[in-house]
BABA-726879 format. One record per residue (C-alpha): residue number from 1; chain; y negated, x negated, z negated. Coordinates in steps of 0.02 Angstrom, whole numbers, plus 50000, padded with zeros to 5 digits. Each point is the difference from the previous one (the first is absolute). Layout:
residues N
  num  chaine     yy     xx     zz
  NUM       A      Y      X      Z
...
//
This chain:
residues 347
  num  chaine     yy     xx     zz
    1       A  50000  50000  50000
    2       A  49823  49941  50036
    3       A  49885  49965  49852
    4       A  49861  50113  50065
    5       A  50103  50160  49988
    6       A  49916  50136  49898
    7       A  50101  50159  50016
    8       A  49948  50166  49932
    9       A  50179  50062  50010
   10       A  50175  49956  50057
   11       A  50132  50087  50103
   12       A  50172  50007  49922
   13       A  50166  50074  50052
   14       A  49952  50161  49910
   15       A  49861  50025  50126
   16       A  50094  49978  50163
   17       A  50060  50180  50023
   18       A  49826  50069  49969
   19       A  49923  49872  50116
   20       A  50123  50052  50135
   21       A  49957  50183  49973
   22       A  49815  49965  50017
   23       A  50027  49895  50156
   24       A  50100  50141  50080
   25       A  49853  50117  49974
   26       A  49868  49877  50059
   27       A  50100  49962  50157
   28       A  49931  50159  50077
   29       A  50169  50032  50080
   30       A  50025  49820  50057
   31       A  50010  49822  49939
   32       A  50189  49987  50012
   33       A  50137  50048  49879
   34       A  49942  49952  49825
   35       A  50176  50019  49933
   36       A  50041  49832  50079
   37       A  49866  49914  49897
   38       A  50049  50101  49847
   39       A  50179  49935  50014
   40       A  49940  49821  50021
   41       A  49887  50013  49847
   42       A  50144  50071  49899
   43       A  50096  49839  50030
   44       A  49869  49897  49907
   45       A  50043  49947  49822
   46       A  49960  50136  49872
   47       A  49878  49884  49912
   48       A  49894  49977  50158
   49       A  49813  50010  49969
   50       A  49879  49986  50146
   51       A  49818  49960  49967
   52       A  49879  50120  50084
   53       A  49820  49943  50015
   54       A  49844  50074  50077
   55       A  49914  49893  50130
   56       A  49843  49992  49893
   57       A  50102  49919  49861
   58       A  50052  49857  50113
   59       A  49890  49849  50038
   60       A  49902  50019  50161
   61       A  50102  49864  50084
   62       A  50171  50067  49948
   63       A  50106  50013  50158
   64       A  50081  50169  50037
   65       A  50129  50026  50138
   66       A  50054  50176  50047
   67       A  50181  50040  50040
   68       A  50103  50141  50072
   69       A  50143  50041  50116
   70       A  49974  50045  50183
   71       A  50117  50080  50124
   72       A  50091  50159  50041
   73       A  50037  50102  49842
   74       A  50181  50030  50051
   75       A  50027  49813  50024
   76       A  49917  49959  49834
   77       A  50109  50126  49911
   78       A  50158  49917  50067
   79       A  49953  49823  49950
   80       A  50007  49916  49832
   81       A  49821  49943  49971
   82       A  49992  49829  49919
   83       A  49846  49960  49892
   84       A  50023  49817  50049
   85       A  49953  50046  50179
   86       A  49835  50073  49942
   87       A  49968  49852  49887
   88       A  50028  49883  50147
   89       A  49880  50101  50107
   90       A  49867  49997  49863
   91       A  50018  49813  49971
   92       A  49991  49968  50188
   93       A  49834  50091  50011
   94       A  49935  49912  49845
   95       A  50045  49831  50077
   96       A  49906  50047  50160
   97       A  49839  50029  49903
   98       A  50028  49854  49883
   99       A  50022  50097  49838
  100       A  50130  50048  49873
  101       A  50057  50180  49975
  102       A  49906  50046  49841
  103       A  50037  50187  50011
  104       A  50090  50124  50110
  105       A  49908  50144  50080
  106       A  50070  50167  50059
  107       A  49964  50048  50180
  108       A  50031  50186  49973
  109       A  50030  50094  49838
  110       A  50095  50138  50089
  111       A  50188  49991  50024
  112       A  50112  49849  50002
  113       A  49869  49863  50009
  114       A  49926  50043  49831
  115       A  50168  49956  49923
  116       A  50030  49848  50112
  117       A  49838  49920  49941
  118       A  50054  50021  49818
  119       A  50170  49925  50041
  120       A  49921  49849  50083
  121       A  49880  49975  49855
  122       A  50149  49994  49881
  123       A  50095  49882  50115
  124       A  49858  49874  50019
  125       A  49943  50014  49820
  126       A  49816  50037  50034
  127       A  49903  50158  49954
  128       A  49975  50146  50117
  129       A  49825  50065  50033
  130       A  49965  50175  49938
  131       A  49950  50070  50169
  132       A  50050  50017  50181
  133       A  49918  49995  50170
  134       A  50036  50176  50065
  135       A  50000  50123  49855
  136       A  50150  50086  50080
  137       A  50116  49951  50144
  138       A  49940  49961  50176
  139       A  50105  49938  50148
  140       A  49891  49854  50056
  141       A  49952  49843  49907
  142       A  49816  50008  50050
  143       A  49977  50171  49918
  144       A  49937  49924  49838
  145       A  49846  49987  49892
  146       A  49988  49815  50040
  147       A  50001  50038  50186
  148       A  49869  50136  49975
  149       A  49891  49868  49920
  150       A  50022  49880  50145
  151       A  50141  49892  49933
  152       A  50142  49950  50117
  153       A  50182  50015  49948
  154       A  50045  49826  50062
  155       A  50073  49877  49975
  156       A  50160  50096  49971
  157       A  50183  49955  49988
  158       A  50161  50092  50040
  159       A  50171  49950  49932
  160       A  50162  50072  50066
  161       A  50159  50032  49898
  162       A  50066  49840  50081
  163       A  49848  49906  49933
  164       A  49920  49980  50171
  165       A  49813  49977  49973
  166       A  49862  50055  50119
  167       A  49815  49969  49973
  168       A  49850  50084  50082
  169       A  49843  49901  49963
  170       A  49873  50118  50078
  171       A  49977  50143  50122
  172       A  49913  50165  50029
  173       A  50075  50151  49909
  174       A  50065  50079  50160
  175       A  50087  49843  50061
  176       A  50066  49959  49827
  177       A  50087  50167  49991
  178       A  50083  49970  50168
  179       A  50052  49824  49952
  180       A  50064  50058  49831
  181       A  50104  50135  50083
  182       A  50077  49875  50120
  183       A  50040  49872  49864
  184       A  50072  50130  49881
  185       A  50108  50067  50142
  186       A  50066  49825  50033
  187       A  50039  49984  49814
  188       A  50113  50150  50008
  189       A  49875  50138  49967
  190       A  49938  49956  49825
  191       A  49920  49851  49913
  192       A  49909  49942  49844
  193       A  49812  49989  50024
  194       A  49864  49900  49913
  195       A  49822  50038  50053
  196       A  49817  50002  49949
  197       A  49986  49839  49898
  198       A  49836  50023  49905
  199       A  49908  49944  49844
  200       A  49992  50122  49855
  201       A  49811  50008  50022
  202       A  50025  50082  50170
  203       A  50107  50138  49925
  204       A  49868  50035  49870
  205       A  49863  50007  50131
  206       A  50087  50136  50102
  207       A  50012  50114  49849
  208       A  50189  50011  49995
  209       A  50056  50125  49869
  210       A  50141  49973  49874
  211       A  50128  50090  50108
  212       A  50155  49926  49919
  213       A  49945  50074  49833
  214       A  49966  50164  50088
  215       A  50170  49996  50083
  216       A  50087  49978  49833
  217       A  49895  50135  49914
  218       A  50030  50130  50134
  219       A  50185  49957  50005
  220       A  50016  50022  49812
  221       A  49912  50169  50005
  222       A  50108  50056  50145
  223       A  50164  49953  49915
  224       A  49949  50079  49834
  225       A  49963  50166  50085
  226       A  50141  50012  50127
  227       A  50060  50160  49914
  228       A  49837  50091  50040
  229       A  49968  50118  50144
  230       A  49950  49895  50151
  231       A  49822  50065  50007
  232       A  49979  49960  49814
  233       A  50072  49826  50028
  234       A  49872  49969  50137
  235       A  49860  50048  49880
  236       A  50067  49886  49863
  237       A  49994  49846  50113
  238       A  49822  50039  50055
  239       A  50045  50072  50169
  240       A  49918  50139  50098
  241       A  50109  50138  50073
  242       A  49975  50022  50187
  243       A  50144  50112  50054
  244       A  50172  50062  49949
  245       A  50139  50088  50090
  246       A  50150  49969  50111
  247       A  50010  49870  50138
  248       A  50018  50104  50156
  249       A  49991  49865  50132
  250       A  50005  49810  50018
  251       A  49939  49923  50163
  252       A  50033  49816  50035
  253       A  49902  49896  50123
  254       A  49868  49864  50008
  255       A  49905  50109  49877
  256       A  50123  50108  49905
  257       A  49962  50157  49900
  258       A  50080  50125  49885
  259       A  49951  50180  49967
  260       A  50006  50082  49828
  261       A  49990  50189  49995
  262       A  49956  50102  49846
  263       A  50050  50181  50034
  264       A  49923  50065  49839
  265       A  49829  49928  50037
  266       A  50024  50019  50187
  267       A  49940  49823  50030
  268       A  50063  49856  50106
  269       A  49975  49816  49967
  270       A  50029  49860  50124
  271       A  50029  49823  49940
  272       A  49982  49863  50130
  273       A  50091  49837  49972
  274       A  50062  49841  50082
  275       A  50070  49881  49870
  276       A  49900  50085  49860
  277       A  49919  50171  49977
  278       A  49830  49987  50083
  279       A  49915  50169  50003
  280       A  50019  50181  49947
  281       A  49925  50156  50075
  282       A  50017  50173  49923
  283       A  49983  50146  50120
  284       A  49918  49879  50121
  285       A  49869  49936  49878
  286       A  50003  49816  49946
  287       A  50057  49984  49819
  288       A  50036  49814  49974
  289       A  50016  49840  50099
  290       A  50033  49815  49982
  291       A  49951  49894  49904
  292       A  50030  50143  49877
  293       A  50176  49996  49926
  294       A  50100  50148  50064
  295       A  50165  50043  49917
  296       A  50138  50125  50039
  297       A  50110  50045  49851
  298       A  50166  50092  50006
  299       A  49981  50155  49890
  300       A  50186  50002  49958
  301       A  50014  49822  49936
  302       A  49817  49952  49968
  303       A  50031  49844  50103
  304       A  49863  49929  50113
  305       A  50064  49993  50178
  306       A  49981  49866  50130
  307       A  49952  50056  50175
  308       A  50176  49974  50062
  309       A  50073  50107  49860
  310       A  49907  50161  50039
  311       A  50113  50124  50090
  312       A  49989  50179  50055
  313       A  50033  50127  49862
  314       A  49942  49894  49852
  315       A  49888  50084  49873
  316       A  49855  49881  49968
  317       A  49830  49975  49923
  318       A  49866  49902  50095
  319       A  49867  49915  49896
  320       A  49876  49856  49997
  321       A  49975  49865  49869
  322       A  49833  49919  49962
  323       A  49961  49843  50098
  324       A  50018  49840  49901
  325       A  49876  49895  50098
  326       A  49825  50032  50064
  327       A  50000  49958  50184
  328       A  49841  49943  50091
  329       A  49918  50138  50102
  330       A  50050  49918  50164
  331       A  50183  49979  49948
  332       A  50054  50168  50073
  333       A  50019  49916  50168
  334       A  50125  49885  49915
  335       A  50098  50118  49886
  336       A  49938  50175  50044
  337       A  50077  50125  50122
  338       A  49917  49918  50151
  339       A  50098  49840  49965
  340       A  50157  50100  50042
  341       A  49925  50087  50153
  342       A  49969  50161  49904
  343       A  49855  50123  49997
  344       A  50013  50101  49839
  345       A  49869  50119  50066
  346       A  50127  50073  50120
  347       A  50102  50147  49938
//
């Protein structure tokens, strides 16, 4: 452990299930299968304690490297993720910028990557920053607060399960995504990623909120109240009800959608999604859109559903959760509906 660590709290094995529950909610229907990360965390020694520190409690020149997994969700779910791969990716990036890894950062607090970052922090033995770069899950690595404030994601490193290492030193966001896709494909469809090497001062300057704390808090509240009626559960976790009813139709395409019909209220909601839930309209009127966090919860099990789990005939509640981060006014072109080719003004 580094001597500068000043942690306001620590993650222990007692927290992992609640953290996973919170990450499932904050994934907004995406972010991968958090149960994979939950299983990996459960394999850590029971006495594990992971220091969690806010960026403003770190020295300005403390070096933070962000980690996560990239690739097709079905491929990721079939592979045994190795924290050593992520550690190697992080150390490769740190070497490129001539620094040590003083702390691990979380790329996205939604879904699997929230748990992967904790796992890597435990593996390397450095603290994890209480925050993340997306405030939910997004499908592209440039959809971050750092990017919105003009910071590039490079240099970045990818490590395959066979320990092949690829490095991208620089590049525009559009070309980086294409190159990433090609490299990950050549690595078998999934890889460990290290990205956005920054000083702690930069994280403080962008106003990153304590999203890891929030993830744990919302997960605890959710698990404590699983016995409640779904609409009551949504209220307990600070959510706002948007629609409820039965899934009547699911349409898959470049931009997919599902339709929820409430016969009692005679209303129809449409939820548009790609990898995550992106926008909701109710009777043709816009009700919510990214970067808001949109969740769909099964009313029978009170389980938040990923986009690929929603099927015709399910009885669901659609709700929003408060945004964790404050995005710059011009960030909608980066993380708003237009970034996905959508116009939420259309019914």
